Residue frames relative to the residue before (quaternion, step in Angstrom):
aa qw qx qy qz dx dy dz
A 1.0000 0.0000 0.0000 0.0000 0.00 0.00 0.00
V 0.6528 0.5060 -0.3202 0.4640 3.56 0.97 -0.86
A 0.6540 0.5277 -0.3193 0.4380 3.58 0.88 -0.95
A 0.6616 0.5137 -0.3110 0.4491 3.57 0.92 -0.88
K 0.6883 0.4814 -0.2901 0.4586 3.59 0.89 -0.90
V 0.6282 0.5205 -0.3385 0.4689 3.58 1.03 -0.75
A 0.6677 0.5083 -0.3018 0.4525 3.56 0.90 -0.91
E 0.6546 0.5060 -0.3149 0.4651 3.61 1.00 -0.75
D 0.7163 0.4945 -0.2508 0.4237 3.53 0.96 -0.92
L 0.8103 0.2088 -0.0690 0.5431 3.56 0.98 -0.87
V 0.3310 -0.7486 0.5422 0.1898 3.55 -0.84 0.98
E 0.7680 0.1196 -0.0619 0.6261 3.59 0.82 -1.01
L 0.0922 0.8438 -0.5163 0.1136 3.57 -0.36 1.18
V 0.2055 -0.7105 0.6553 0.1535 3.48 -1.36 0.40
L 0.1497 -0.8245 0.5447 0.0341 3.56 -0.75 1.08
D 0.0025 -0.7271 0.6806 0.0902 3.49 -1.38 0.30
F 0.1552 -0.8140 0.5597 0.0081 3.55 -1.06 0.79
L 0.1291 -0.7592 0.6344 0.0670 3.54 -1.03 0.91
P 0.2904 -0.8135 0.4672 0.1886 3.62 0.05 1.23
F 0.7179 0.4731 -0.2848 0.4239 3.59 0.80 -0.96
R 0.7318 0.3554 -0.2347 0.5320 3.60 1.24 -0.20
S 0.3854 -0.7559 0.4539 0.2721 3.57 1.33 0.12
K 0.4522 0.6733 -0.4586 0.3631 3.56 0.94 0.89
V 0.0602 -0.7592 0.6476 0.0253 3.53 -1.09 0.85
A 0.1022 -0.7680 0.6288 0.0658 3.54 -1.05 0.81
S 0.0189 -0.8016 0.5976 -0.0046 3.60 -0.99 0.77
C 0.0046 -0.7747 0.6318 0.0255 3.54 -1.27 0.45
N 0.1560 -0.7976 0.5786 0.0684 3.56 -1.18 0.58
G 0.6906 -0.4567 0.2820 0.4848 3.58 1.20 0.39
L 0.7423 0.3665 -0.2038 0.5226 3.57 1.21 -0.47
A 0.8165 0.0246 0.0398 0.5755 3.57 1.06 -0.73
V 0.2537 -0.7097 0.6303 0.1862 3.52 -1.35 0.37
R 0.0455 -0.8168 0.5750 -0.0125 3.56 -0.79 1.01
L 0.2369 -0.7258 0.6295 0.1445 3.54 -1.17 0.74
W 0.1733 -0.8108 0.5567 0.0503 3.55 -0.78 1.09
G 0.2975 -0.7433 0.5756 0.1665 3.54 -1.03 0.87
P 0.7166 -0.4757 0.2914 0.4187 3.61 -1.23 0.25
S 0.6928 0.4659 -0.2879 0.4691 3.61 1.12 -0.49
G 0.6113 -0.5745 0.3506 0.4165 3.59 1.27 -0.01
D 0.4875 0.6453 -0.4478 0.3814 3.57 1.25 0.10
A 0.2031 -0.8030 0.5563 0.0671 3.59 -1.01 0.85
R 0.1177 -0.7469 0.6494 0.0810 3.52 -1.23 0.66
E 0.2870 -0.7909 0.5232 0.1355 3.55 -0.71 1.08
L 0.2898 -0.7222 0.6035 0.1738 3.54 -1.07 0.87
T 0.0112 -0.8204 0.5702 -0.0410 3.58 -0.60 1.09
D 0.1457 0.7512 -0.6304 0.1309 3.52 -1.08 0.83
G 0.5757 -0.6172 0.4094 0.3466 3.57 -1.03 0.68
R 0.6855 0.4583 -0.2695 0.4974 3.57 1.25 -0.44
A 0.6157 0.6237 -0.3117 0.3671 3.60 1.26 -0.17
D 0.4139 0.6998 -0.4932 0.3094 3.59 1.11 0.50
L 0.8153 0.2332 -0.2075 0.4877 3.57 -1.31 0.46
V 0.2094 0.7987 -0.5319 0.1878 3.59 1.03 0.81
T 0.1629 -0.8201 0.5463 0.0501 3.57 -0.83 1.03
G 0.8295 0.0578 -0.0339 0.5545 3.63 1.15 -0.16
V 0.1102 -0.7788 0.6158 0.0470 3.54 -1.28 0.46
R 0.0182 -0.7734 0.6336 -0.0063 3.58 -1.13 0.80
F 0.3772 -0.6836 0.5761 0.2419 3.53 -1.15 0.72
F 0.4141 -0.6165 0.5946 0.3081 3.52 -1.33 0.36
P 0.6930 -0.5372 0.2800 0.3909 3.61 -1.08 0.66
L 0.7173 0.4426 -0.2615 0.4703 3.62 0.96 -0.76
G 0.4756 -0.6995 0.4253 0.3219 3.59 1.24 -0.16
D 0.5441 0.6406 -0.3929 0.3731 3.58 1.25 0.13
R 0.7748 0.2154 -0.1146 0.5833 3.58 1.28 -0.41
A 0.1416 -0.7621 0.6214 0.1141 3.53 -1.31 0.31
L 0.2801 -0.7380 0.5946 0.1528 3.54 -1.22 0.61
T 0.0203 -0.7763 0.6298 0.0178 3.57 -0.94 0.89
W 0.0839 -0.7837 0.6120 0.0655 3.57 -1.17 0.50
S 0.1801 -0.8154 0.5498 0.0210 3.53 -1.13 0.72
K 0.6639 -0.5431 0.3696 0.3573 3.51 -1.34 0.39
H 0.6608 0.5167 -0.3307 0.4325 3.61 1.11 -0.44
G 0.6847 -0.5636 0.2704 0.3748 3.61 1.20 0.40
T 0.6698 0.4903 -0.2988 0.4709 3.58 1.20 0.25
A 0.1362 -0.7278 0.6633 0.1088 3.52 -1.23 0.69
L 0.1712 -0.7996 0.5732 0.0536 3.56 -0.98 0.90
V 0.2419 -0.7315 0.6207 0.1453 3.54 -1.13 0.77
W 0.1772 -0.8199 0.5429 0.0400 3.55 -0.57 1.27
D 0.3019 -0.6727 0.6415 0.2119 3.52 -1.16 0.73
L 0.3187 -0.8074 0.4617 0.1823 3.60 -0.38 1.19
A 0.5787 0.5771 -0.3866 0.4272 3.59 1.14 -0.39
S 0.7711 0.3314 -0.1689 0.5168 3.58 0.94 -0.94
G 0.3817 -0.7311 0.4825 0.2949 3.59 1.19 -0.52
I 0.5421 0.6246 -0.3868 0.4078 3.57 1.27 0.35
A 0.3412 -0.6993 0.5928 0.2078 3.54 -1.09 0.84
G 0.1002 -0.8699 0.4820 0.0308 3.55 0.05 1.28
V 0.7798 0.2392 -0.1274 0.5643 3.60 1.13 -0.55
E 0.1671 -0.7751 0.6058 0.0658 3.54 -0.99 0.96
L 0.1656 -0.7609 0.6227 0.0765 3.55 -0.98 0.96
S 0.2346 0.7899 -0.5219 0.2204 3.57 -0.31 1.21
N 0.0632 0.7948 -0.6022 0.0398 3.55 -0.97 0.90
G 0.6990 -0.4881 0.2630 0.4516 3.56 1.23 0.40
W 0.6684 0.4503 -0.2961 0.5126 3.59 1.25 -0.25
A 0.4238 -0.6928 0.5195 0.2658 3.55 -1.03 0.76
P 0.3872 -0.7316 0.5054 0.2437 3.63 -0.69 1.00
H 0.2707 -0.7493 0.5851 0.1514 3.55 -1.09 0.81
C 0.7912 0.0077 0.0196 0.6111 3.56 1.12 -0.68
A 0.0908 -0.7899 0.6044 0.0494 3.56 -1.24 0.34
R 0.0344 -0.7719 0.6348 0.0096 3.55 -1.16 0.71
V 0.3056 -0.7250 0.5906 0.1792 3.54 -1.11 0.79
F 0.4748 -0.6669 0.4937 0.2934 3.59 -0.90 0.90
P 0.6467 -0.5599 0.3484 0.3834 3.62 -1.09 0.66
G 0.7054 0.4550 -0.2735 0.4697 3.59 1.02 -0.66
G 0.4561 -0.7066 0.4295 0.3290 3.58 1.29 -0.17
D 0.5572 0.6502 -0.3669 0.3635 3.58 1.30 0.03
R 0.7822 0.1874 -0.1071 0.5844 3.57 1.27 -0.27
V 0.2005 -0.7491 0.6217 0.1102 3.51 -1.34 0.45
A 0.1791 -0.7655 0.6069 0.1165 3.59 -1.03 0.77
L 0.0774 -0.7829 0.6172 0.0119 3.54 -0.96 0.99
C 0.1636 -0.7620 0.6126 0.1314 3.60 -1.01 0.72
T 0.4618 -0.7137 0.4632 0.2505 3.54 -0.94 0.95
D 0.6748 -0.5408 0.3420 0.3677 3.52 -1.23 0.59
D 0.7119 0.4401 -0.2651 0.4787 3.60 1.05 -0.69
G 0.5036 -0.6920 0.4030 0.3243 3.61 1.27 0.02
A 0.5301 0.6755 -0.3847 0.3387 3.60 1.26 0.04
L 0.8048 0.1898 -0.0826 0.5563 3.60 1.16 -0.50
V 0.0846 -0.6950 0.7027 0.1266 3.48 -1.36 0.49
T 0.1178 -0.8029 0.5833 0.0367 3.57 -0.73 1.06
I 0.2358 -0.7591 0.5965 0.1114 3.53 -1.11 0.83
W 0.1235 -0.8314 0.5413 -0.0224 3.56 -0.78 1.12
D 0.3886 -0.6308 0.6105 0.2800 3.48 -1.40 0.37
P 0.2914 -0.8002 0.4918 0.1812 3.65 -0.38 1.13
A 0.5983 0.5630 -0.3726 0.4316 3.60 1.20 -0.23
T 0.7969 0.2866 -0.1342 0.5146 3.60 1.03 -0.78
G 0.4230 -0.7003 0.4670 0.3356 3.58 1.19 -0.52
E 0.4581 0.6915 -0.4426 0.3406 3.58 1.27 0.25
E 0.3729 -0.6897 0.5751 0.2336 3.55 -1.05 0.84
L 0.2376 -0.8213 0.5103 0.0928 3.59 -0.60 1.16
R 0.8170 -0.0011 0.0618 0.5733 3.60 0.91 -0.91
R 0.1514 -0.7406 0.6415 0.1308 3.52 -1.32 0.46
L 0.1407 -0.7665 0.6233 0.0645 3.56 -0.85 1.00
E 0.2700 -0.7655 0.5624 0.1573 3.56 -0.66 1.07
T 0.0423 -0.8375 0.5424 -0.0507 3.53 -0.35 1.31
E 0.3414 -0.7099 0.5740 0.2238 3.54 -1.34 0.12
G 0.8575 -0.0840 0.0170 0.5073 3.55 -0.38 1.25
A 0.2847 0.7879 -0.5090 0.1976 3.62 1.11 0.51
K 0.1191 -0.8099 0.5735 0.0302 3.55 -0.81 1.07
D 0.8058 0.0181 -0.0235 0.5915 3.58 1.20 -0.25
V 0.2924 -0.7408 0.5926 0.1207 3.50 -1.40 0.37
A 0.0561 -0.7502 0.6554 0.0675 3.56 -1.19 0.64
I 0.2405 -0.7960 0.5485 0.0882 3.55 -0.84 1.05
F 0.4781 -0.6697 0.4900 0.2876 3.58 -0.97 0.84
P 0.6316 -0.5666 0.3678 0.3805 3.62 -1.09 0.66
S 0.6634 0.5039 -0.3020 0.4634 3.60 1.08 -0.69
G 0.4190 -0.7288 0.4476 0.3049 3.61 1.21 -0.36
D 0.5731 0.6272 -0.3759 0.3699 3.60 1.24 0.02
R 0.7782 0.2058 -0.1134 0.5824 3.59 1.25 -0.37
L 0.0397 -0.7677 0.6359 0.0693 3.52 -1.34 0.27
V 0.2577 -0.7400 0.5962 0.1751 3.53 -1.30 0.36
T 0.1508 -0.7654 0.6191 0.0898 3.55 -1.19 0.67
W 0.0344 0.7870 -0.6149 0.0361 3.56 -1.19 0.57
G 0.1469 0.8063 -0.5640 0.1010 3.55 -1.27 0.25
D 0.8700 -0.0726 0.0849 0.4803 3.55 -0.70 -1.17
V 0.6519 0.4736 -0.3216 0.4973 3.60 1.24 0.21
N 0.5487 -0.6530 0.4219 0.3074 3.59 -1.24 0.32
Y 0.6808 0.4119 -0.3144 0.5177 3.58 1.13 0.51
T 0.3265 -0.6979 0.6039 0.2040 3.53 -1.39 0.34
T 0.2574 -0.7937 0.5374 0.1225 3.59 -0.82 0.97
L 0.2545 -0.7497 0.5973 0.1285 3.55 -1.01 0.95
W 0.0877 -0.8176 0.5690 -0.0078 3.58 -0.80 1.06
D 0.4147 -0.6127 0.6032 0.2979 3.51 -1.36 0.46
A 0.3738 -0.7766 0.4651 0.2023 3.58 -0.50 1.20
S 0.6657 0.5119 -0.3121 0.4442 3.61 1.11 -0.56
S 0.7807 0.3397 -0.1703 0.4960 3.56 0.86 -0.99
G 0.3988 -0.7115 0.4773 0.3270 3.57 1.18 -0.56
E 0.4461 0.7051 -0.4436 0.3271 3.58 1.27 0.20
E 0.4020 -0.6677 0.5682 0.2641 3.56 -1.09 0.76
L 0.2671 -0.8028 0.5170 0.1297 3.58 -0.61 1.15
C 0.7487 -0.2630 0.1973 0.5756 3.61 0.89 -0.89
R 0.3720 -0.7110 0.5514 0.2280 3.53 -1.35 0.16
M 0.3065 -0.7265 0.5918 0.1674 3.52 -1.05 0.87
G 0.7947 0.1217 -0.1393 0.5781 3.54 -0.11 1.34
G 0.1477 0.7802 -0.5986 0.1053 3.52 -1.34 -0.11
K 0.8127 -0.2926 0.1881 0.4674 3.53 -1.21 -0.44
M 0.7726 0.3979 -0.2002 0.4523 3.57 0.90 -0.89
F 0.8074 0.0544 -0.0210 0.5871 3.61 1.13 -0.41
G 0.6100 0.5478 -0.4098 0.3999 3.55 -1.26 0.25
H 0.7793 -0.2853 0.2257 0.5103 3.56 -1.12 -0.60
S 0.3876 -0.7203 0.5294 0.2251 3.54 -1.09 0.76
Q 0.7456 0.2479 -0.1655 0.5961 3.56 1.34 -0.23
A 0.7577 -0.4067 0.2528 0.4433 3.59 -1.27 0.10
V 0.4468 -0.6598 0.5399 0.2711 3.53 -1.20 0.67
N 0.1438 -0.8260 0.5394 0.0784 3.59 -0.86 0.88
T 0.7956 0.1070 -0.0743 0.5917 3.62 1.22 -0.26
A 0.0226 0.7686 -0.6390 -0.0199 3.57 -1.17 0.57
K 0.0648 -0.7869 0.6134 0.0184 3.56 -1.07 0.81
V 0.2895 -0.7331 0.5904 0.1741 3.57 -0.97 0.87
F 0.4487 -0.6827 0.5062 0.2763 3.58 -0.91 0.91
P 0.6493 -0.5716 0.3286 0.3789 3.61 -1.05 0.72
R 0.6980 0.4455 -0.2889 0.4806 3.59 1.04 -0.63
G 0.4636 -0.7110 0.4230 0.3171 3.59 1.27 -0.13
D 0.5153 0.6707 -0.4019 0.3510 3.58 1.25 0.14
R 0.7989 0.1706 -0.0819 0.5708 3.57 1.18 -0.44
V 0.1707 -0.7411 0.6379 0.1212 3.52 -1.35 0.41
A 0.1844 -0.7657 0.6069 0.1069 3.58 -0.96 0.86
T 0.0720 -0.7937 0.6037 0.0223 3.58 -0.98 0.84
T 0.1568 -0.7486 0.6331 0.1191 3.53 -1.23 0.54
G 0.1154 -0.8030 0.5824 0.0515 3.54 -1.16 0.63
F 0.6390 -0.5222 0.3983 0.4005 3.54 -1.30 0.09
D 0.5602 0.5817 -0.3906 0.4419 3.60 1.29 0.17
Q 0.5169 -0.6870 0.3807 0.3407 3.60 1.29 0.34
R 0.5835 0.5604 -0.3888 0.4408 3.57 1.08 0.67
I 0.2212 -0.7045 0.6548 0.1611 3.50 -1.33 0.54
L 0.0797 -0.8088 0.5825 0.0110 3.58 -0.61 1.13
V 0.2000 -0.7629 0.6056 0.1057 3.56 -1.11 0.72
W 0.1158 -0.8184 0.5629 -0.0082 3.54 -0.89 1.04
D 0.5396 -0.5785 0.4974 0.3560 3.53 -1.24 0.48
G 0.4188 -0.7600 0.4470 0.2174 3.59 -0.72 1.06
A 0.6979 0.4264 -0.2834 0.5008 3.60 1.27 -0.08
T 0.7992 0.2987 -0.1348 0.5038 3.60 0.96 -0.87
C 0.3874 -0.7267 0.4641 0.3261 3.61 1.27 -0.35
A 0.3690 0.7269 -0.5005 0.2915 3.61 1.21 0.29
A 0.4689 -0.6943 0.4795 0.2611 3.56 -1.05 0.86
L 0.2062 -0.7417 0.6302 0.1016 3.54 -1.08 0.87
P 0.7388 -0.4131 0.2459 0.4723 3.67 -1.17 0.20
A 0.3616 -0.7507 0.5245 0.1752 3.56 -0.99 0.95
L 0.2633 -0.7233 0.6164 0.1660 3.53 -1.34 0.47
F 0.2474 -0.7708 0.5702 0.1397 3.56 -1.05 0.73
H 0.1852 -0.7782 0.5952 0.0762 3.53 -1.10 0.77
S 0.5408 -0.6707 0.4075 0.3027 3.57 -1.09 0.69
S 0.7841 0.1121 -0.0695 0.6065 3.59 1.24 -0.24
W 0.7315 -0.3792 0.2952 0.4836 3.57 -1.29 -0.08
V 0.3144 -0.7241 0.5830 0.1924 3.56 -1.02 0.80
T 0.1564 -0.8285 0.5346 0.0574 3.59 -0.54 1.16
G 0.8076 0.0538 -0.0369 0.5861 3.61 1.20 -0.22
M 0.0711 -0.7998 0.5960 -0.0035 3.54 -1.19 0.50
A 0.0503 -0.7820 0.6206 0.0268 3.55 -1.17 0.64
V 0.3035 -0.7078 0.6029 0.2082 3.54 -1.22 0.53
V 0.1525 -0.8223 0.5470 0.0372 3.54 -0.50 1.24
R 0.8472 -0.0468 -0.0156 0.5291 3.56 -0.70 1.14
G 0.6684 -0.5557 0.2847 0.4041 3.52 1.10 0.69
E 0.7575 0.3906 -0.2049 0.4813 3.58 1.20 -0.11
V 0.7727 0.3833 -0.1953 0.4668 3.58 0.78 -0.99
L 0.2372 -0.7532 0.5985 0.1349 3.54 -0.98 0.91
V 0.1101 -0.7865 0.6058 0.0481 3.56 -0.87 0.92
S 0.1564 -0.7746 0.6055 0.0948 3.60 -0.71 1.00
I 0.2334 -0.7951 0.5549 0.0726 3.53 -1.00 0.93
């Protein structure tokens, strides 16, 4: 019922889902809605919430993060429906991820040149990572590292606390021959899987960036999941 109502209401949407709390959030650039299990919706409204392009829940389900084309990310208290904290530094966010502990947020800029790490409680910018063509971020379960990828043929591993670049998975001499389009961190944080437009799935050591055996696919890989910490599924 929820899926049907969301699909009817929004043509272009971005979703996030909290299975253990039966919560779904959706946005279409004009509004952000929270959906209950019966299909009832509650809209989050704020004068700064126009042109919203994405939404993420915090791990406990008590807050949500939205970001928009006009350069602002908002942290919402879901009980009150109020956007109490604004994350803004003049760059329009292209993607956003919430750290597993809910204590930090990573935003990547629209031009792919920066990934910024924020304190969602205070709105303080904590770190800036200078990236090259970064289109998305994946955070390790421990919250101590993250990887970025995008318009280049490698994935970069970062120390989330210091902002130091630790190593690169791939590059000119090995790895993907074309741009990386997806990366997933394994639940134990020991490996990272990446897919590229070269029809390959590569697996890397999550600490050293060393390459592990590669998998080949018959066409472009548009999505990937790690099942039970071991199995990779390409979609």
